[in-house]
C-alpha positions as MATLAB code, in Angstrom:
seq = 'XXXXXXXXXXXXXXXXXXXXXXXXXXXXXXXXXXXXXXXXXXXXXXXXXXXXXXXXXXXXXXXXXXXXXXXXXXXXXXXXXXXXXXXXXXXXXXXXXXXXXXXXXXXXXXXXXXXXXXXXXXXXXXXXXXXXXXXXXXXXXXXXXXXXXXXXXXXXXXXXXXXXXXXXXXXXXXXXXXXXXXXXXXXXXXXXXXXXXXXXXXXXXXXXXXXXXXXXXXXXXXXXXXXXXXXXXXXXXXXXXXXXXXXXXXXXXXXXXXXXXXXXXXXXXXXXXXXXXXXXXXXXXXXXXXXXXXXXXXX';
ca = [
     -63.535   26.042  -73.367;
     -59.966   26.619  -72.542;
     -57.417   26.192  -75.768;
     -54.911   23.747  -75.195;
     -52.233   26.462  -75.567;
     -53.499   28.444  -72.506;
     -52.928   25.063  -70.612;
     -49.562   24.286  -71.622;
     -48.336   27.964  -70.957;
     -49.773   27.336  -67.280;
     -47.901   24.233  -66.881;
     -44.852   25.949  -68.063;
     -45.567   28.842  -65.615;
     -46.082   26.373  -62.732;
     -43.068   24.156  -63.771;
     -41.009   27.707  -63.875;
     -42.648   29.140  -60.347;
     -41.471   25.457  -58.877;
     -38.118   25.649  -59.981;
     -37.805   28.995  -58.715;
     -39.207   28.577  -55.299;
     -36.771   25.304  -55.174;
     -33.621   27.283  -55.971;
     -34.737   30.122  -53.548;
     -34.891   27.829  -50.147;
     -31.739   26.049  -48.518;
     -31.770   23.873  -45.075;
     -28.742   24.041  -42.654;
     -28.150   20.920  -40.836;
     -27.421   21.023  -37.133;
     -23.851   20.018  -37.856;
     -23.037   22.356  -40.866;
     -23.176   26.146  -41.064;
     -23.881   27.779  -44.485;
     -22.040   30.924  -46.299;
     -24.039   32.214  -48.998;
     -22.067   33.646  -51.927;
     -23.463   35.692  -54.678;
     -21.782   36.047  -57.982;
     -18.391   35.268  -56.072;
     -19.166   37.696  -53.310;
     -20.264   36.515  -49.691;
     -23.370   38.108  -48.429;
     -24.479   36.068  -45.643;
     -23.715   33.430  -43.222;
     -25.996   31.007  -41.472;
     -25.096   29.092  -38.314;
     -28.491   28.102  -37.101;
     -30.344   24.998  -38.130;
     -33.405   24.899  -40.368;
     -34.931   26.226  -43.552;
     -33.706   29.568  -44.951;
     -34.079   31.420  -48.320;
     -31.483   32.972  -50.508;
     -31.716   35.042  -54.314;
     -32.540   32.330  -56.745;
     -30.078   31.265  -59.465;
     -27.332   33.694  -58.479;
     -26.943   32.811  -55.011;
     -24.417   29.981  -54.011;
     -24.751   27.969  -50.750;
     -21.309   26.811  -49.430;
     -21.728   24.240  -46.564;
     -19.195   24.142  -43.882;
     -18.942   21.627  -40.823;
     -18.999   23.244  -37.600;
     -18.367   20.127  -35.516;
     -14.761   19.943  -34.033;
     -12.695   18.223  -36.395;
      -9.388   16.171  -35.765;
      -6.000   16.882  -37.140;
      -3.605   13.664  -37.388;
       0.210   14.711  -37.593;
       2.759   12.835  -38.531;
       5.675   11.936  -36.486;
       8.074   14.660  -36.261;
      11.731   14.853  -35.006;
      12.301   17.822  -32.432;
      15.513   18.554  -30.657;
      15.119   19.483  -26.918;
      17.126   21.932  -25.020;
      19.326   19.594  -23.867;
      20.115   18.479  -27.536;
      18.328   15.269  -27.344;
      16.537   14.384  -30.206;
      12.641   13.481  -29.644;
      10.335   11.735  -31.790;
       6.806   13.399  -31.118;
       3.839   12.079  -32.073;
       0.889   14.946  -31.700;
      -2.580   15.573  -32.838;
      -5.246   18.545  -32.766;
      -8.830   19.150  -32.298;
     -10.299   22.292  -33.764;
     -13.549   24.071  -35.402;
     -14.225   26.619  -37.771;
     -15.868   29.257  -35.572;
     -15.678   31.976  -38.750;
     -17.103   30.570  -41.610;
     -16.362   33.822  -43.790;
     -12.723   34.278  -42.751;
     -12.458   30.365  -43.201;
     -13.680   30.696  -46.773;
     -11.974   33.818  -47.807;
      -8.437   32.522  -46.433;
      -8.464   28.817  -46.917;
     -11.493   27.876  -48.729;
     -11.774   24.056  -47.579;
     -11.008   21.440  -44.960;
      -8.460   19.806  -46.933;
      -6.249   23.006  -46.883;
      -6.965   23.788  -43.512;
      -5.627   20.558  -42.438;
      -2.268   21.070  -44.516;
      -2.017   24.393  -43.286;
      -2.816   23.604  -39.602;
      -0.333   20.577  -39.756;
       2.562   23.235  -40.633;
       1.525   25.557  -37.669;
       1.559   22.438  -35.345;
       4.960   21.309  -36.206;
       6.388   24.864  -36.023;
       4.544   25.201  -32.383;
       5.715   22.115  -31.244;
       9.511   23.250  -32.212;
       9.272   26.004  -30.621;
       7.985   25.021  -27.475;
       9.584   21.677  -27.021;
      12.932   23.328  -28.030;
      12.709   25.254  -25.035;
      12.548   22.127  -22.670;
      14.638   19.375  -21.671;
      13.935   15.761  -22.283;
      12.611   14.973  -19.106;
      10.248   18.045  -18.928;
       8.751   16.702  -22.153;
       8.558   12.950  -21.210;
       7.317   13.699  -17.669;
       7.515   16.394  -15.707;
       5.963   19.480  -17.751;
       4.011   17.560  -20.450;
       0.660   18.451  -19.795;
       1.746   22.299  -19.598;
       3.640   22.143  -22.630;
       0.460   20.623  -24.690;
      -1.670   23.888  -23.327;
       1.282   26.113  -24.393;
       1.158   24.395  -28.036;
      -2.386   24.798  -28.201;
      -2.439   28.429  -27.418;
       0.270   29.201  -29.893;
      -1.642   27.209  -32.582;
      -5.001   28.871  -31.480;
      -3.406   32.558  -32.104;
      -2.081   31.565  -35.476;
      -5.255   29.815  -36.676;
      -7.411   32.495  -35.708;
      -6.472   34.643  -38.687;
      -7.816   31.524  -40.988;
     -11.387   31.529  -38.663;
     -10.349   28.550  -37.002;
     -10.252   27.811  -33.205;
      -7.991   25.296  -31.801;
      -9.793   23.219  -29.232;
      -7.201   20.974  -27.782;
      -3.433   19.659  -28.549;
      -2.162   16.304  -27.535;
       1.297   14.807  -27.308;
       0.359   11.102  -27.960;
       4.091    9.688  -27.760;
       7.451   11.731  -26.942;
      10.199    9.555  -27.257;
      14.142    9.161  -28.439;
      14.695    7.537  -31.837;
      14.737    4.012  -32.409;
      18.766    3.776  -32.320;
      18.878    6.263  -28.980;
      16.267    4.106  -27.383;
      18.520    0.821  -28.176;
      21.314    2.497  -26.893;
      19.377    3.768  -23.638;
      18.052   -0.071  -23.036;
      21.445   -1.237  -23.141;
      22.726    1.052  -20.789;
      19.758    0.321  -18.537;
      20.107   -3.279  -19.068;
      23.945   -2.902  -17.979;
      23.169   -0.840  -15.308;
      20.696   -3.194  -13.875;
      23.013   -6.459  -14.227;
      25.741   -4.001  -12.393;
      23.519   -3.286   -9.807;
      22.397   -7.279   -9.592;
      25.933   -8.052   -9.129;
      26.796   -5.760   -6.285;
      23.355   -6.917   -4.389;
      24.577  -10.817   -4.824;
      28.307   -9.922   -3.751;
      26.753   -8.230   -0.672;
      24.669  -10.796    0.151;
      27.156  -13.397   -0.314;
      29.485  -11.465    2.039;
      26.710  -10.953    4.622;
      25.812  -14.706    4.321;
      29.615  -15.214    5.056;
      29.622  -12.941    7.832;
      26.467  -14.898    9.421;
      27.941  -18.326    9.023;
      31.451  -17.017   10.572;
      29.398  -15.564   13.343;
      27.277  -18.809   13.504;
      30.421  -21.466   13.665;
      32.302  -18.888   16.210;
      29.489  -19.134   18.622;
      28.632  -22.900   17.900;
      32.174  -23.376   18.623;
      32.373  -21.206   22.093;
      29.088  -22.892   23.197;
      30.726  -26.385   22.380;
      33.504  -25.643   24.172;
      31.814  -23.978   27.079;
      29.398  -27.354   27.299;
      32.749  -29.488   27.328;
      34.208  -27.306   29.952;
      31.049  -27.840   31.990;
      30.890  -31.209   31.398;
      34.537  -31.697   32.413;
      34.137  -29.887   35.640;
      30.464  -31.873   36.541;
      32.358  -35.076   35.609;
      35.606  -33.642   37.757;
      33.436  -33.107   40.300;
      31.720  -36.521   40.280;
      34.784  -38.508   40.065;
      36.045  -36.304   43.300;
      32.561  -37.130   45.079;
      32.906  -40.997   44.198;
      36.610  -41.115   45.056;
      35.684  -39.317   48.350;
      32.709  -42.135   49.029;
      35.389  -44.829   48.227;
      37.747  -43.404   50.818;
      35.464  -42.654   53.427;
      33.964  -46.515   52.834;
      37.232  -47.807   52.376;
      37.972  -46.294   55.950;
      34.718  -47.419   57.609;
      35.106  -51.230   56.314;
      37.843  -52.223   54.870;
      37.139  -55.984   54.099;
      33.724  -54.888   52.550;
      35.366  -52.502   50.750;
      38.171  -55.174   49.080;
      34.874  -57.560   48.885;
      32.978  -54.961   46.599;
      35.980  -54.231   44.555;
      36.479  -57.957   43.627;
      32.782  -58.327   42.910;
      32.917  -55.355   40.451;
      35.925  -56.775   38.995;
      34.492  -60.319   38.526;
      31.586  -58.526   36.857;
      33.718  -56.585   34.426;
      35.907  -59.531   33.640;
      33.965  -62.243   33.616;
      31.537  -61.372   30.747;
      29.182  -64.256   28.821;
      31.272  -63.815   25.813;
      34.785  -66.189   25.474;
      36.996  -64.752   28.179;
      40.128  -66.541   28.994;
      42.736  -65.512   31.773;
      45.886  -66.946   32.124;
      46.162  -66.554   36.159;
      47.038  -69.273   38.833;
      44.299  -70.471   40.759;
      46.017  -68.735   44.214;
      46.352  -65.607   42.826;
      44.797  -62.613   44.498;
      42.326  -61.898   41.832;
      40.482  -65.411   42.744;
      40.942  -65.156   46.509;
      37.108  -65.189   47.142;
      36.694  -68.058   44.904;
      38.712  -69.905   47.508;
      37.897  -68.480   50.633;
      34.448  -66.388   51.058;
      36.514  -64.407   53.516;
      39.242  -63.400   51.145;
      41.935  -64.793   53.321;
      44.733  -66.787   51.717;
      44.700  -70.427   52.694;
      47.349  -71.963   55.997;
      50.162  -73.207   54.300;
      50.431  -76.994   54.919;
      52.691  -78.269   57.652;
      55.811  -80.264   56.051;
      55.708  -83.758   56.333;
      58.184  -85.649   58.543;
];
């Protein structure tokens, strides 16, 4: 029979083997890379995911993120080449390409963010300080971001870091300068609006004056044509009257008298203070229009 001591020793040995085996393996995930350090000295770098082995108890595994990391940079005030002050809000993306160099130079993501922030601010001031405000805001923004990224990448290489991208989120004037610019723009737009209104009023006055002048000319020409037509009509009427009078003076005198009766004797209250034997009533007394013969004096 086995003694109880042998069983206990076997369990202890089995437990020790389990502990040794567990401390000699480690896993690396797809988002990480591992640095194996033995007594403070790096001995291996593992970049591929999977199960790996190390010396138990004396090796330490340091996991380092290999994903693309974000660096948020606080807003900085930069002076452009035309001496205009800019508030620049930028950010960067980077990854750790050399875990050993990263561990030896910086050691942690937090320290890397602090160091990269300092380098990014310096690159922003160098690059943006060489161009004008318009180039930063509009004309050369894409090229400037590329230059800043390249400079930051060269400086970050000594820390085992690769800068993937740098973007300028906002580049604008300081608040007090922006208010002054907006006020100046507003004043300029108001002045242009007043000029447009004045030009429109002048143009409208010119159109109205031209229309009034043309209307006056048209009315004058119409009146002239009407007077000419009326004069021609009167002349034609007088000619016809003269011709009719020359053909039959008696009929013409009768016609003129009838027209005078029609005009003078209206249906309203018309009164004439005339003698019955006056020239106006000669066709009333005698249809032929002859004056009655004078009566012979009594003997």
